[in-house]
MDTraj code that builds the backbone (N, CA, C; nanometers):
import mdtraj as md
import numpy as np

residues = "UNK UNK UNK UNK UNK UNK UNK UNK UNK UNK UNK UNK UNK UNK UNK UNK UNK UNK UNK UNK UNK UNK UNK UNK UNK UNK UNK UNK UNK UNK UNK UNK UNK UNK UNK UNK UNK UNK UNK UNK UNK UNK UNK UNK UNK UNK UNK UNK UNK UNK UNK UNK UNK UNK UNK UNK UNK UNK UNK UNK UNK UNK UNK UNK".split()
xyz = np.array([
    [9.6019, 21.5210, 2.2390],
    [9.5947, 21.3849, 2.2896],
    [9.4505, 21.3552, 2.3317],
    [9.4042, 21.2387, 2.3010],
    [9.2655, 21.1998, 2.3281],
    [9.2520, 21.1283, 2.4622],
    [9.3207, 21.1756, 2.5626],
    [9.3243, 21.1059, 2.6905],
    [9.1877, 21.0779, 2.7524],
    [9.0943, 21.1703, 2.7536],
    [8.9655, 21.1387, 2.8150],
    [8.8956, 21.0213, 2.7484],
    [8.9284, 20.9943, 2.6240],
    [8.8606, 20.8886, 2.5504],
    [8.9379, 20.7574, 2.5480],
    [9.0616, 20.7564, 2.5965],
    [9.1456, 20.6372, 2.5847],
    [9.0838, 20.5157, 2.6539],
    [9.0351, 20.5318, 2.7750],
    [8.9760, 20.4183, 2.8476],
    [8.8507, 20.3683, 2.7754],
    [8.7722, 20.4596, 2.7237],
    [8.6514, 20.4221, 2.6496],
    [8.6878, 20.3469, 2.5212],
    [8.7909, 20.3947, 2.4509],
    [8.8350, 20.3276, 2.3291],
    [8.8855, 20.1870, 2.3600],
    [8.9619, 20.1712, 2.4691],
    [9.0137, 20.0403, 2.5049],
    [8.8995, 19.9453, 2.5421],
    [8.8000, 19.9938, 2.6158],
    [8.6842, 19.9097, 2.6494],
    [8.6096, 19.8680, 2.5227],
    [8.5995, 19.9575, 2.4272],
    [8.5322, 19.9245, 2.3012],
    [8.6099, 19.8170, 2.2254],
    [8.7414, 19.8265, 2.2260],
    [8.8240, 19.7251, 2.1606],
    [8.8065, 19.5908, 2.2313],
    [8.8097, 19.5917, 2.3644],
    [8.7958, 19.4671, 2.4405],
    [8.6583, 19.4033, 2.4240],
    [8.5593, 19.4810, 2.3848],
    [8.4249, 19.4270, 2.3645],
    [8.4218, 19.3263, 2.2494],
    [8.5202, 19.3316, 2.1627],
    [8.5298, 19.2383, 2.0506],
    [8.6171, 19.1203, 2.0934],
    [8.5662, 19.0394, 2.1851],
    [8.6438, 18.9320, 2.2486],
    [8.7069, 18.8364, 2.1482],
    [8.6334, 18.7996, 2.0454],
    [8.6881, 18.7031, 1.9498],
    [8.8073, 18.7618, 1.8736],
    [8.8066, 18.8915, 1.8516],
    [8.9188, 18.9564, 1.7832],
    [9.0374, 18.9741, 1.8770],
    [9.0104, 19.0031, 2.0033],
    [9.1175, 19.0208, 2.1018],
    [9.1887, 18.8879, 2.1251],
    [9.1155, 18.7776, 2.1177],
    [9.1730, 18.6459, 2.1423],
    [9.2695, 18.6037, 2.0314],
    [9.2537, 18.6584, 1.9121],
    [9.3418, 18.6255, 1.7996],
    [9.4555, 18.7260, 1.7943],
    [9.5750, 18.6794, 1.7619],
    [9.6917, 18.7680, 1.7607],
    [9.6994, 18.8511, 1.6332],
    [9.6455, 18.8039, 1.5223],
    [9.6585, 18.8733, 1.3942],
    [9.5885, 19.0067, 1.3856],
    [9.4600, 19.0162, 1.4220],
    [9.3888, 19.1435, 1.4118],
    [9.4423, 19.2466, 1.5119],
    [9.4200, 19.3729, 1.4811],
    [9.4698, 19.4810, 1.5666],
    [9.4297, 19.4666, 1.7137],
    [9.3052, 19.4312, 1.7464],
    [9.2719, 19.4174, 1.8891],
    [9.3602, 19.3147, 1.9608],
    [9.3909, 19.2045, 1.8940],
    [9.4780, 19.1035, 1.9541],
    [9.6200, 19.1527, 1.9708],
    [9.6678, 19.2271, 1.8708],
    [9.8026, 19.2841, 1.8806],
    [9.8114, 19.3847, 1.9951],
    [9.7104, 19.4688, 2.0087],
    [9.7092, 19.5661, 2.1173],
    [9.7060, 19.4980, 2.2538],
    [9.6311, 19.3899, 2.2644],
    [9.6188, 19.3196, 2.3924],
    [9.7514, 19.2581, 2.4355],
    [9.8392, 19.2272, 2.3401],
    [9.9689, 19.1668, 2.3717],
    [10.0741, 19.2689, 2.4129],
    [10.0489, 19.3950, 2.3868],
    [10.1473, 19.4995, 2.4161],
    [10.1469, 19.5376, 2.5636],
    [10.2624, 19.5838, 2.6141],
    [10.2626, 19.6427, 2.7481],
    [10.1696, 19.7652, 2.7498],
    [10.1126, 19.7939, 2.8634],
    [10.0126, 19.9012, 2.8742],
    [10.0642, 20.0351, 2.8226],
    [10.1886, 20.0694, 2.8528],
    [10.2431, 20.1996, 2.8101],
    [10.2461, 20.2106, 2.6577],
    [10.2888, 20.1042, 2.5905],
    [10.2932, 20.1067, 2.4433],
    [10.1525, 20.1094, 2.3850],
    [10.0626, 20.0290, 2.4431],
    [9.9234, 20.0259, 2.3973],
    [9.8600, 20.1637, 2.4109],
    [9.8828, 20.2297, 2.5233],
    [9.8262, 20.3624, 2.5455],
    [9.8792, 20.4636, 2.4445],
    [10.0068, 20.4521, 2.4093],
    [10.0639, 20.5439, 2.3099],
    [9.9903, 20.5291, 2.1766],
    [9.9593, 20.4060, 2.1393],
    [9.8876, 20.3814, 2.0133],
    [9.7438, 20.4302, 2.0231],
    [9.6765, 20.3982, 2.1322],
    [9.5362, 20.4371, 2.1489],
    [9.5208, 20.5891, 2.1545],
    [9.6226, 20.6580, 2.2070],
    [9.6150, 20.8045, 2.2176],
    [9.6452, 20.8749, 2.0861],
    [9.6897, 20.8013, 1.9852],
    [9.7272, 20.8611, 1.8577],
    [9.6150, 20.8410, 1.7565],
    [9.5737, 20.9484, 1.6936],
    [9.4685, 20.9411, 1.5925],
    [9.5095, 21.0230, 1.4706],
    [9.4771, 20.9714, 1.3549],
    [9.5015, 21.0412, 1.2297],
    [9.3725, 21.0402, 1.1504],
    [9.3482, 21.1450, 1.0790],
    [9.2296, 21.1546, 0.9959],
    [9.2720, 21.1932, 0.8551],
    [9.2073, 21.1346, 0.7571],
    [9.2336, 21.1660, 0.6175],
    [9.1060, 21.2195, 0.5552],
    [9.1145, 21.3382, 0.5010],
    [8.9987, 21.3969, 0.4334],
    [8.9836, 21.3304, 0.2981],
    [8.8679, 21.2735, 0.2738],
    [8.8425, 21.2091, 0.1460],
    [8.7642, 21.2986, 0.0517],
    [8.6714, 21.3748, 0.1079],
    [8.5887, 21.4592, 0.0237],
    [8.5427, 21.5788, 0.1054],
    [8.5512, 21.6972, 0.0597],
    [8.6152, 21.7369, -0.0647],
    [8.7666, 21.7272, -0.0515],
    [8.8307, 21.7020, -0.1630],
    [8.9756, 21.6838, -0.1644],
    [9.0462, 21.8195, -0.1593],
    [9.1691, 21.8221, -0.1057],
    [9.2453, 21.9473, -0.1086],
    [9.2867, 21.9798, -0.2524],
    [9.2989, 22.1066, -0.2803],
    [9.3406, 22.1509, -0.4134],
    [9.4867, 22.1134, -0.4363],
    [9.5222, 22.0719, -0.5561],
    [9.6620, 22.0393, -0.5856],
    [9.7518, 22.1591, -0.5553],
    [9.8571, 22.1349, -0.4793],
    [9.9522, 22.2401, -0.4458],
    [9.9095, 22.3281, -0.3300],
    [9.7863, 22.3185, -0.2831],
    [9.7387, 22.4015, -0.1716],
    [9.6486, 22.3169, -0.0805],
    [9.7067, 22.2507, 0.0187],
    [9.6293, 22.1623, 0.1034],
    [9.5254, 22.2333, 0.1890],
    [9.5326, 22.3649, 0.1959],
    [9.4371, 22.4415, 0.2784],
    [9.3134, 22.4849, 0.1991],
    [9.3190, 22.4744, 0.0660],
    [9.2056, 22.5091, -0.0185],
    [9.1394, 22.3799, -0.0654],
    [9.0102, 22.3722, -0.0556],
    [8.9395, 22.2499, -0.0923],
    [8.8767, 22.2606, -0.2292],
    [8.8729, 22.1485, -0.2979],
    [8.8050, 22.1413, -0.4267],
    [8.6591, 22.1110, -0.3984],
    [8.5711, 22.1941, -0.4477],
    [8.4279, 22.1760, -0.4230],
    [8.3676, 22.0759, -0.5172],
])
top = md.Topology()
chain = top.add_chain()
for i, resn in enumerate(residues, 1):
    res = top.add_residue(resn, chain, resSeq=i)
    for name in ("N", "CA", "C"):
        top.add_atom(name, md.element.get_by_symbol(name[0]), res)
traj = md.Trajectory(xyz[None], top)
């Protein structure tokens, strides 16, 4: 869990005032959520490796 960074991430999102004011973009959607739900989203991170790609059939071996 990225708890030490959650407050910093939320402040960074709020810095984009024009996006927070609109409901469509993610910052606006997050601003409309109750704090507990917003925190659950902010604490969740996923990363996708683009390069080098994993070898077919073996996600732990990389294609150079």
